[in-house]
C-alpha positions as CSV (number, residue, x, y, z in Angstrom):
1,M,0.0,0.0,0.0
2,V,1.2,3.5,-0.9
3,T,-0.1,6.8,0.6
4,V,0.3,9.8,-1.7
5,R,-0.4,13.3,-0.3
6,N,-1.2,16.4,-2.4
7,N,-0.4,19.5,-0.5
8,F,-1.4,21.9,-3.3
9,D,-4.6,23.8,-3.8
10,F,-5.3,22.1,-7.1
11,P,-5.8,18.4,-8.0
12,A,-2.8,16.5,-9.2
13,R,-2.6,13.6,-11.6
14,T,1.0,12.3,-12.1
15,P,3.0,9.1,-12.5
16,A,4.3,7.8,-9.2
17,T,7.0,5.2,-8.5
18,I,7.8,2.9,-5.6
19,P,10.6,0.3,-5.3
20,A,9.2,-3.1,-6.7
21,E,10.3,-5.0,-3.6
22,T,8.1,-2.8,-1.4
23,L,5.0,-4.3,-2.9
24,S,6.3,-7.8,-2.8
25,Q,7.1,-7.5,0.9
26,A,3.6,-6.5,1.9
27,A,1.0,-9.3,2.6
28,A,-2.1,-9.3,0.3
29,G,-4.4,-9.3,3.4
30,Q,-2.7,-6.1,4.7
31,L,-3.2,-4.4,1.4
32,E,-6.9,-5.2,1.2
33,A,-7.5,-4.2,4.9
34,A,-6.1,-0.7,4.2
35,G,-9.1,0.2,2.1
36,G,-6.9,1.6,-0.7
37,Q,-7.8,2.3,-4.3
38,R,-6.5,-0.5,-6.6
39,V,-4.5,0.9,-9.6
40,P,-2.7,-0.7,-12.5
41,A,1.1,-0.8,-12.0
42,Q,3.9,-1.7,-14.3
43,Q,7.6,-2.4,-13.6
44,L,10.2,0.0,-15.0
45,D,13.9,-0.5,-14.1
46,G,13.3,-2.0,-10.6
47,T,10.4,0.3,-9.7
48,L,6.6,0.0,-10.0
49,V,5.0,2.9,-11.8
50,F,1.3,3.8,-11.4
51,I,-0.8,6.9,-11.9
52,A,-1.7,8.9,-8.8
53,D,-4.9,11.0,-9.1
54,I,-5.3,13.0,-5.9
55,P,-7.8,15.8,-5.1
56,A,-6.4,19.1,-3.7
57,Q,-5.2,19.0,-0.1
58,C,-6.0,15.3,0.1
59,E,-4.3,12.0,0.8
60,T,-5.1,8.8,-1.1
61,V,-4.0,5.2,-0.4
62,Y,-3.2,3.2,-3.5
63,L,-2.9,-0.5,-3.9
64,P,-0.5,-0.9,-7.0
65,D,-1.6,-4.0,-8.9
66,P,0.8,-5.3,-11.6
67,D,-2.0,-7.7,-12.9
68,A,-4.6,-5.0,-13.4
69,S,-5.3,-3.5,-16.8
70,M,-6.0,0.0,-17.9
71,P,-8.3,1.0,-20.8
72,D,-6.5,2.0,-24.0
73,G,-5.0,5.4,-23.7
74,T,-2.1,7.2,-25.3
75,A,0.0,5.1,-27.7
76,V,3.4,5.6,-29.3
77,C,5.0,4.1,-32.4
78,W,8.1,4.8,-34.5
79,R,7.8,4.7,-38.3
80,D,9.8,6.3,-41.1
81,G,11.9,8.4,-38.8
82,V,8.9,9.9,-37.1
83,L,7.7,9.3,-33.5
84,R,3.9,9.2,-33.5
85,I,2.0,9.7,-30.2
86,S,-1.7,9.3,-30.5
87,R,-4.8,9.1,-28.3
88,P,-7.4,7.0,-30.1
89,A,-10.3,8.2,-28.1
90,S,-9.8,11.9,-29.2
91,D,-8.3,11.6,-32.7
92,L,-5.3,13.6,-31.5
93,T,-1.9,12.7,-33.1
94,V,1.4,14.4,-32.3
95,E,4.4,13.7,-34.6
96,L,7.9,14.3,-33.3
97,T,11.0,14.3,-35.5
98,L,14.5,14.7,-34.4
99,G,17.2,16.6,-36.3
100,L,20.8,17.8,-35.8
101,I,22.3,21.0,-37.2
102,E,26.1,21.4,-37.1
103,G,27.8,24.8,-37.2
104,D,28.3,28.1,-35.3
105,M,25.4,30.5,-34.5
106,C,24.6,33.0,-31.8
107,L,22.6,31.7,-28.8
108,Y,19.7,34.2,-29.5
109,E,19.3,33.0,-33.1
110,A,16.7,30.4,-33.8
111,P,18.4,27.4,-35.5
112,P,17.2,26.9,-39.1
113,V,15.1,23.8,-38.5
114,D,14.6,23.3,-42.3
115,A,18.4,22.7,-42.5
116,A,18.3,19.9,-39.9
117,E,19.3,16.5,-41.0
118,W,17.3,13.6,-39.6
119,P,19.3,10.7,-38.4
120,E,18.6,7.1,-39.3
121,T,17.2,5.6,-36.1
122,T,16.4,2.0,-35.2
123,I,14.4,0.5,-32.3
124,H,16.6,-1.6,-30.0
125,G,14.2,-2.0,-27.1
126,G,10.7,-1.5,-26.0
127,E,7.8,-2.8,-23.9
128,S,4.1,-2.2,-23.5
129,G,2.0,-2.7,-20.4
130,S,-1.0,-1.5,-18.4
131,V,0.5,1.9,-17.5
132,F,2.9,2.9,-20.3
133,T,4.6,2.0,-23.5
134,R,8.4,2.4,-23.8
135,L,10.6,2.7,-26.9
136,E,14.3,2.9,-27.0
137,L,16.0,4.0,-30.2
138,T,19.6,4.5,-31.3
139,G,20.8,6.4,-34.4
140,Q,23.9,7.7,-36.1
141,W,24.3,11.0,-37.9
142,R,27.8,11.7,-39.1
143,S,30.0,11.4,-36.0
144,Y,27.1,11.7,-33.6
145,R,25.4,8.9,-31.8
146,I,21.8,9.5,-30.8
147,D,20.1,7.6,-28.0
148,L,16.4,8.3,-27.6
149,A,14.1,6.8,-24.9
150,V,10.3,7.5,-24.9
151,V,8.0,6.6,-22.1
152,C,4.4,7.2,-23.2
153,F,2.0,6.9,-20.2
154,H,-1.5,5.8,-21.2
155,A,-3.0,8.5,-19.0
156,G,-1.6,11.1,-21.4
157,Y,2.0,11.9,-20.3
158,V,5.1,11.5,-22.4
159,D,8.6,11.5,-21.1
160,I,11.4,11.9,-23.7
161,E,15.1,11.6,-23.0
162,V,17.6,12.4,-25.8
163,G,21.4,11.8,-25.6
164,V,23.8,13.0,-28.3
165,T,27.4,11.9,-28.2
166,N,30.1,13.2,-30.5
167,E,32.3,10.1,-31.2
168,A,34.8,12.1,-33.4
169,A,38.1,13.5,-32.2
170,E,37.2,17.0,-33.6
171,R,34.8,19.0,-31.5
172,K,32.2,21.1,-33.2
173,H,29.0,23.0,-32.2
174,A,25.9,21.0,-32.9
175,Y,22.3,21.8,-32.2
176,L,19.5,19.3,-31.6
177,A,16.0,20.1,-32.9
178,L,12.9,18.3,-31.7
179,V,10.1,19.3,-34.1
180,K,6.4,18.8,-33.1
181,K,3.5,18.6,-35.5
182,L,-0.1,18.3,-34.2
183,S,-2.9,16.8,-36.3
């Protein structure tokens, strides 16, 4: 059982995590006796992830359940160098593309996104479950290695991590562009 407190004056809905062994150490009878709200949970790198939905200035007890399922929500896929995030219930689709621009420019100048070159990227890992879908992608553009991890929570949140490593001996300025298109 997990107690989550919202100290703010507005409701909060957010992904929450607990160590996976915390749930396995608790007896099932104790969890049911606590009168908590059962929520779908999914394991991610040694932690259990669930969505906490807490009214303002309230405390809620959750019973993370790795076997529970959640109705279809936000989905993610990678196709033709474009990351597509969609919510089937609302016909909303967001397309994200990644590009790199090499060269010098002033910090206050907007990089010329049209000049960005899109790296060839391949999926090397992923998983889908009751709380989120996760994709891991790797790409190469010139001397730059690109690592991209996307965690798309079915409740409507998206977490994107991008790592760019210059593997060449020569150091240059490079700019990363993440371009979003809504449809």
